[in-house]
N, C-alpha and C positions, 0 to 999 in steps of 0.2 A: 241481460241488458240488450238493448237493440243495437243493431249495427251502427246506427248513427251515434249512439252514446259511446260505443267502443272507439269509433273514429275520432270523436272529440277528445276522449281520454288520451289517445295516442298523440294527437296534435298538441295537447297541453303538456304531455311529458317531453315533447321535443322543444318546448320553450325554455329560454334562459330563466333562472330563478326570478330575476327582476321583472321579466315579462309576465311570468305566471302570477306573481304577486299583484301586479297592476291589473291583470285580467280578473283575478278574484275580487279585488276591490271594486272594480267597475261592475261586475256581476252583482255584488252585494248591494251596490247603490241602485242598480236597475231593477232588481227583483226583491220582493219581500219574502224572507224566509222565516219559518216558524221560530228558529232560534233568535232572530232579531226581535220578535214579539216578546220572547222570554227576557231578552236583554232590556227591553223597554220596561217590562214589568219589574225587573230587578232594580232598575234605575229609579223607578217610581217609589218602590219600597224603601230604597236607600235614602231618597230625598225625604220621605216621611219620617224615617228614623232620625235623620239629621235635624229636622224641625223639632221633633220631640226632645232630642238632646239639648238643643238650643233653649227650648222652653224650660226644661228642668234646670239648666245652668243659670238661666235668668232668675228663676224662683229662688235658687240658693243665694245668688248674689243680692237679690232684693230682700232676703230674709223672710219671704212669705211661706217657706216650708221649714219644718223643724227636722234637723238631721238627727240620726240615731248614732249612738256609739256602736262600735263593733260588738261589744258585749250584749247590748240591748237587742241588736239585730239577731245575734245568735240565740238569745233567749226566746225571742218571738218565733224564729224559725223552728226551734226545738218544740215550742208549744204547738205549732201548726202540725208538724209531723206527728206528735204524740196524739193530738186530737183526731187525726186521720188514721191512726194506728199503723203508721208506716215507719219502718226503721230508717232513720236518717243516714244516708251515706256519709262516710267520714273520709275526707281527703287526707292522705298521708304521703308526703313527698318521698 
């Protein structure tokens, strides 16, 4: 690290916790960091999943989709695994 960076680190270490927190918040507002881009992407994905869930709940409430029993769901899952020749993992608590 450069001498300037080391100097800044020492100065930050001398701050009170509240001052350091305030500084970090201000730096985050002033500078765009890669992790902020990731957070934006994660928020976008989360919003898309929320919308998908809302759509599916609405379809159930409107009766526009047919629900499966647990037994039918298991039967279909077993059939897919068998067709692909994959041993289906079994959950045992």
